[in-house]
N, C-alpha and C positions, 0 to 999 in steps of 0.2 A: 788364500784362505781368509774368510771374513772373520772379524773380531766381534766379540760381544761388546755392547756399549759399556763404557766405563761405569755408568750409573747402575747397570745391572750387576756388575762385578762388585761394586761397593756395597750394594744392598745385600748381596750374598755374603760378603765378608762380615757385615754387621750382624746378620742373623746367625751366622756360624759362631761368632764371638760370644753371643748371648747364650747359645745352646751348648757350647763346648764344656766338657768336663776336664779335670786335670788328669794327665796321663799317669798311670801307675808305673809304667816302664816304657822305654822307647819302643816304637814299632819296629818290626823287622825291616832291614834294608832290602829293597826289592829291585832297584835299578840294576840292569845287567842280567837278571835271572830270566829264564825262559818260562812262560806261562804254558802249562800243559793243556792239551785239548780237553774239552768237556761238552756235555749236552745236559742242559737243565731246562725244566719247564717253568713258564711264568705262572702267575696266578690264574690265568684263564685256561691253562693246560697246553699252551703252544710251546713247542720245543725250540731251543736256541743253542746252536753249536758254535763254539768260539771260532774255530778255524774254517767255518763255512764260507764267510765273505772275505775273499782274498783281494777284492777290488776296491776296498775302502782305503782312504789315505791313512787312517789310524783307528784303533779300537780303544775305547775308554771304558774302564770298569771301576765300580765303586761299591763299597760295602754299605749295607742297609739293614736297619732293624725297625720294625713297626713301632710307631709312637715316639721314636727318637728324633729330637729336633735337629740334631746335626745331620742325620740321614735325610730328613725331609728338606732341609735347606740345600744339601748337596744335590738331591734329585732336582729341585727347582732350578738350580744353577746349570745343571747338565741339560735340562730341558731347553733352557735358553741357548746353550751351546749347540744343541741338536737343531733347533729352529734356524739358527744362523748358518749351520753347516750340516745339511741333511744327509750328506754322503758319509758322515761318520757313523760307526757302529758304537752305540753306547748301551751298556747293560748294568743294572744294579743287582748285586748278589746278596740275598738274605740268608745268612747261615744261623739264624736264631731258631733253635729247635722249638721254642714256644710259639712261633708264628707258623700256623698251618697255611696250606695253599689258599684255602677259602679266606683266611684272615688277610693274606697278602693281597688277594684280589680286592677285598673290601677296602683295605688301606689305600691302594692305588686309586680306586674310585673316589673315596672320600677326599683325598688330597689332590685329585686331578692330575695324577702322575701318568704321563703317557709313555714313558720309557718302560721297557720290560723289567719287572722285578722278579728275579729268578729264585726259585725255591730250592735252596741247597739243604734239603731236609736231613741228610746224613752228615753234614758239615765236611763233606768230602772235598769240596772245591775251595771254599773260603779259607780254610786252615792250611791248604796245600795248593796254592796257585802254581807253585813249582818248587825247585830245590836250589839252595845256594851252592857256593863253590865246594863246601864240605859235604854236600849230599843231604843236608838237613832240609826237611820240608819247611817252606816259609809261605806265609799268606797274610791276610788282613788281621790286624790286631785290634783296631778301633773302628767304630762307625764313622762313615764319611771319608775313609781313606780312598784316595783316587789314584789310579794308575793309567798311564798311556802306554799302549802296546803297539809295537811295530808289526804290521801284517806280513812283512817280508820274512822275518825270522822268529816272530812271536816273543821277542825280548821286551822287557819293561824299559822304557826310555824316560819315564817320569813317574815319581811316587811322592805323594804329599797331599795337602788339602786341595779342595776343589778350586779355590780362588786363584791358584797358580796354574791350573790345568790348561786353561785356554791359551795362555802364553806359551806353554810347553808344546801344545799341539801345533800352534802357528810356527814355532821355530823348527819343530821336527819335520813338518810337511814341506817347509822351505829348504830343508837340507842343512840347516844350521845347527851347531851345538846348542843343547838346551842349557840356558843360563843357570837355572836352579833345578837340577834334575832330582835330587833327593832332599826332601824337606820334612821337618817334624810335623806330626799331625796331632790334633786334639779331638777327642770324641769319647764316647762311652765304650769301655772295653767289652769286647765280644766274649761271651762265655763259651768255651769249647769243652767238649767232653774229653776226658783223659783216655786216650786210645793207645797208650804205651804198651799195654799188655798184648796188643795184636802184633807187635814186632817180635814176640817171643813164642808164637804159636808153633805147633808141631806139624810138619809135613804129613806124617803118617796118620796122626789122630785128628787133625783139624783141616788141613788143606786138601789132601787126597779125597776125603769123603765128599767134599763140595764138587770136585771135578767128576767124581763118580755119579753124583746125583744130577748135576746140571749140564755137564759137558760131554761125557763119554758117549751118550746116545748118538750124537752126530759125529764126534771126533774119534772114529774107530772104523775098521774094515766093514764095508757095507753101509756105513753111515753116510750122511749127505755132505759132510765136510770134505774138502780136497785131501788127497792122500798125504800131501806134505804136512797137513795139519792133524794127522792122527796123534792123539795124546795118549800114548800107551806106556809112558814111563816118567819118572821124576825128571830125568835129563831132558826129555823132549819138552816138558812143561817149562822147565827153567830156561831153555833156549828161547822160548817164546814169551817169557815173563814180561818184557817191556810192552809187547803188543797186547798181551792180556790186560795189563794195567790200563792201557789206552782204551781198549774195547769196553772195559768196565766204566771208566770215567765218561765215555761218550754213550753209554747204554746201548752199544751195538751187539753185545753178547752178554748173556744168552739172547738169541734172536726172538724175543717176545716183546713186541712193540706196543702192546696194549698197556694203558696206564692203570695201575692197581688202585689209584686214589678213589675211583668212582665205583668200581665193582670188583668183587672177588671172582677169580676164574678157576675152574676145575683143572685146567691144563696149564696153570701158571708156571712158567719157567724162569721168571725173574729171580734174581738173587735177593735174599733178605738183607737187612742192614748189617746183621752180624756176619753173614757170608761175604758181603762186600768188604767190610773192614778187615776181616780175616785175610782175604786174598791180597788186598792192597798193603796191609801191614807186613805180610810175609814177603811180598815182592820188594817193598821198600827196604826190608831188612837184608836183602840180597838173596832171597829165595833159598834159605839154608835147608839142608837135608838132615834128618835124624835116622836114616835107613842104616841098619847094620850091614846089609848087602843088597845088591840090586834084585836078588831073587825074592826079597821080602816086600817088594814094591806093590802096594795094594792096587795101584792104577793099572799095572800090567795085566793082572787077572781080570779086572773090570772091563778092559778094552780088548778082550780076546776076539771079538767079532760079533757083529750084530746079525740077528736072524734076517733071512731074506724078506719076510713079511712081518712088520713090527706088531701087527695085531694077532699073529699066530697063523696057523695053516688055514688058508681060505677054503670056503665051500665051493668056489668056482673061480677060475682064472680065465679071462678072455683076452686073446691077443688082438690088439688094435692093428688094423692093416698098416703095414710098413709104408714108409714114404721116404723118397730120396730128396734130401734138403741140399740145395746148392751152396757153394761157398759164400756167395754174395747175392745181393739183390733183395727183392721183396717177394715173400711167399704169401699168396692169398690163403685165407683160412681153408683148411681141408675138412670135409664133412663126410667121412666114410661111415658106412653102416654095415653091420654083420647080422645075420639071422640069429635070433635069441636061441640059446640051447635049452631054455627052460620049457619043460613039457608039462609043468603044472605051476600055478601061481605061487609066489613066495613073498614073505614079508622080509624086506631088505633092512638089515640092521646097520651095516657099515660097508663102505668101499675104501679100498686103498689103491692108489695109482702108482705105478712104477714107470717114471719117464725113461725112455731109452737113452736120451742124452739130456742131462739136466741143464747144460749150458744153452742148448738150442731149442728146448721145448718151453715155450712161454706159458702156455696153459693147455689143459685138456678139460673139456666138459663132456658129460655122458648123460644119455636119457633113453627112455623106452618109447618106441613107436608101435602102433597096433599092427602095421604091415611092413614087410620088407620092401623098401623102395626098389623099383625095377632097375634103376640106374646105379644102385648101390650107394646112393648119396642121400643124406637126410639130416636135418638139424632141428626143425620145428617140432620137438617131441612133446609127448603128453605128460611124461613123468620124469622128473630129474633124478639122476643117480649119483649126483655129486660132481665134484671137480677137483682139479689139481692146478695149482699155480706155483710159481717159483718159491721154493722153500717149504711147501706143504706136501702132505702125502695122503692122510686119511680123513674120512668123513664118518663120524660116529654118532648115532642117535642115543639119547638118554635111555635109561632102563625103562622097559615096558613101552617104548616108542618104536615105531617102524614105519616103513613105506611099502605099500602093496605094489608088487610087480606082477602083472598078469602073465600067463603062459603064452608062448609063441611071440609073434611080432618080431621086432628088431631092436638091437642096441645101436644107437647112433652116437657119433662123437663129433665134437668140434675141436680141431687141432690147430693151434697157433704156433708156427715155427718161426724162429729168428735165425738167419744165417750167422755163422760164427767165424767166418774166414776160412773154413775148411769144410769141404763137402762131407756129409755123413748120411747114413741110412738109419732112420729112427724106427725102433721096434719097441713101442711102449705097450704096457699091459694094464689091465684093471682086475682087481681081486674083489670078489663079493663075499659078504658074510650075512647069512640069513638067520632069522630068529627061529629057534628050535620050537618055540611055542607061539601060539597066536598072541600078538601084543594087545594091550588094552587101548593104546593111544596112537594117533596118526601124526606123523611128522610132516610138516609142510615147509615150503620155501617161497619167499617172495624176494624180488630184487628191487631195490631203490636205485633208480637210474635216471639219467637225463641226457638223451642224445643231442640236445640243443646247446650244450656247453660251448662257449666261445671264449677262449683265453687270449687276452690281449698281449701284444709284444712287450718285452722288457718289464714284466711285472713279477716281483719277487714273491708276493703273497696274494695271488688272484683267487677270489672266492666264488664258488658255485654251490648251489644247494638244490635238493629235491626231497620229496617225502612221500610216504604212503599213509593212508588213514584207514584204520581197521574198523570194519562195520560191526564187529562183535568182539567179545572178550577173547584175549589170546594170552598164551604163555610163551615167552621168548627163551630159547635155550642157547643160541649161538649166533654169531655174526662174523662176516668177513669183509674186509675193505680191499678194493681193487682199483688201482690207477696205473698210469704208465710212468715214463721217466720224469715227468714234471710234477708228479704227486709229492707234496711236502708234508701235509698233516691232514687228519680227518677226525670228525667227531660225530657220534650218533646220539641224538637227544630225543627223549620222549616228551611230548607236550600233551599233557592230560586235558580232558574236557574242561576242567576248572581253570585252565591256564597255567597250572604249575608245570615247571620244567625240571627234568632230571636227566643228566648225562649217563648213558648206559655203556658207552664205549668211547674212549678218547685215545687217539694215537698222536702223541706230541710230535713225532717225526716218522713219517711213512718211509719204509725201505722197500723198494721195488723187488729186492732179492729175497724178501721173507714175507710172503703173503699167506698168513696163517688164518685158520678159523679159530675164533676165540670162544670157548665154551664156558658159559657162566656157571659158577658154583651153585647158585640158587636160581630157580626159574624166575623170570621177571614178569610180573603180572601187569598187563595193560588192559584197561577197560575199553569198552566200545567207544569209538569216537576219538581215540588217541591218535595223534599224528606222530609218526616216527620219522625224524628229520635227519638226513645225511648232509653234513657240511664238509666240503673239501677245500683245501688251499693248495694252489699250484705254484711252482717256481719256474716261471718262464723268463729267467734272467741269466746274465753271464756268470752268476755265482753258482749255478747249478752244474756241477761237474759231470753229472750223468748225461748231459746233452752233447758231450764232446768225445764220446767213444769212437774208436777208429771205424767201426762198422756202420755208425749212424750219423757221422759228422755232417754230412751234406743234407741231412733231413731234420736236424734238430737245432735250427738257428733261432736263438731267442728273439731275433728281430721280426719274426713272423707270427701272425695270428694262428692259433691252434684250435682245431675243432675236434669233435668226437670222431673216432675212427678205430678200425680194427688193429692197426699196426702200432708198435711200441712208440714210434716217433709221433703218433697222434695221441689223443687222450681219451680217458673214460672217467665217468663217475658211476661206480658200480658197487653197491653194498648189498650182499646177500644176507638174508635173515632167516634163521631156522626157528620154527615155532609150531604151535598147535592151536586150533580153535578150542576154546575151553570146554564147550559142550559137545565136542566131537569125540567119538570113540571109534574103534575098529568096526563095531557093529552099527554105528550110527554116523555114517559119513556126511559131511557138510560141504558137498561140492558147490552148493549154491553160494555159500559165503566166499569160497575161493574164487569163484567166477566173478562175484561182485567186486572183490578186491582187485582182481586183475583188470577188470573193465575200467577202473578209475586210475590205474597206474600212469597212463600217458598224461592225464589231466593234472594229477598232483605233481608230476615231474616238471611240468611247465609253470606251475603256480609258484613263482619265486617269492612272492610276498606272503604266501600262505593264508590268503584271505578266503579261500574256497571259491574264488571267481577267477576268470581269465581275462586280463586286460590285453588289449591289442599288442602292446609292446612285449608281452610275455610269450607271444606266439612266434618264437624264433625258429622252431624246427620246420623243415620243409613239409612235414606231415600236416602242419596246420595251415598251409597256404590256401587250400580250398576254402577253409573257414574264414581266414583273415580277409580273403578277397570279397567275401560276402558278409562281413562283420555286421554292418548296419541292419541287414535284413534278418540275420540270425538273432540279433539282440532285440528280441520281441518286446521286452519290457522297457527298452530304451534307457537302461541303467548305465550304459557306457562300459559294461563288462558282461561277459557271458557266464551264466551259471554253468556248473558242470553238466547239468541236464541238457541245457541248450547246446553246449559244445559237443556233448556226447552224441546227441541225436544227429547233429550236422556231420560229424565224423562218420557215423554209421552209414548215413545216406551216401557219403562219398566213398565208402568202402576203403577207408585208409587202413593200411597194413597195421595190425596190432602187434608191434614189436615186443610187447610185454610178455608174450607167451613163453619167452625164454626163462622167465622166472617161475614157471609153474612148478 
């Protein structure tokens, strides 16, 4: 273990001494206590999970408040420690409610802090890193408090000021006893809200209603949670109380991974601050019951059973052709088609998919074809009818929006199956809901995708990007993020014609098991010329536990390069966006705009630097090889880059397959 130079340590001590305030009371003793897991986003919106990296020799955490000199000096000293020892995981936790995420990001930029400063907005983590021997929650008391945590058992092995942290890390990694494990700290006292009232809440009046509103939909018969997790009584919830607490602290449940800091969502299932503190306070108090008898349990009635179709009785249900999935191996995409039963055209309002086997059905896509394929197989459809991915079910258009489905033709499907160790026959279904009246507006879909992604080996946060550029004004209503096992985080950003940027969807930590469509509370207005950029971060490292499942172990080695591919052990960058052309109505269709947007998809996907030109190095996809081989001749203005018009003409001449039609 490398040591920080003594001069750096002395400088840090000097700065700390000048910045420190007198302690009002001793900080809580933390050595020996277990630090409970958490997930917090930093100022940029990237998520960080405490127990994610189990291969680091040690984890170092410190408290931070914007503008506080002790915090700043601590951050600078820990940056020096990280530079000397890059294998360490070091995080700063800001539990000051006055510091917003935007302010935290600005502070980091202003101070040149490269370590993640985590936004503990509800003071859920800083005040309660863990519990002491008596069961009392203990955490940071002052700014600049530093702890060293063992990744083997997540216990604190050092607690004190930053100037002694490096020596503690060195001794710990060497397997030696830490000479000074618990030391007094000096800094500004952190102001925590008084949450004592949450330990006295009522199960009947306070706790059960939260479960009814945010949990029962999935955790009941016919819900999508496993049977063992049906929460239909107080006793069942109490049995899982420790797991529920951990799921809340890591933001795994409810399974709504979109970040509410940037946009409000119509289908937001995240817990509010009050709901979080109510559940955590109740669980920490021992999950007491105030029920007079079990028959009065409000949760039992709420979890009596979910309807077969969550949107109500469908207008039409179509059986997807069954398929026998083997116990192991790789199953190619299946693309069955069935004759459409529609004898007259309909305006499609919503679809709901019911996967025959939730564990083995990776995704389902559906679309309309003008003719029934003679061989019963078809995928390159003209009109999208929505899709299903793990954890999702329904696709619903806003009020007065719909998609026109002509009579006749065929309904085609793309079925992605993943063997689960036991053979099964899948019998999935799709339910259709049609508009009773002619709608006013037409719902469209576009996919931001990049089939040329190439993820390098042993990279924990590999970045890839793609975008689309709208040729006319649009209104965005929903979006969905899709990646595979290596997906870690994603962000969707609008770059306006004047250069202004606005995040419209942020996913601090992507969860392959919950691929939801996120419906915005208010329509997002984007003017003509706006670039909608999808950024993805992938974890192709040994920390990614999703790579080591029994069924995929031989195919998900982080030592290998990973490219775009259909199978889960390969990768995708795929963001679907639901929108409408602002001047399009049901009576005035704008197919010209849709075709123009689709024609540019492949070019904007390759344009990694977003300059509206294609450099030779950006032509990574095999689709561009005919163009790349004749680059000099196609570059008629000799600018060293191809305009979209030059590249488009060349591609058209070479009759390159337009893969973008899948986003129609």
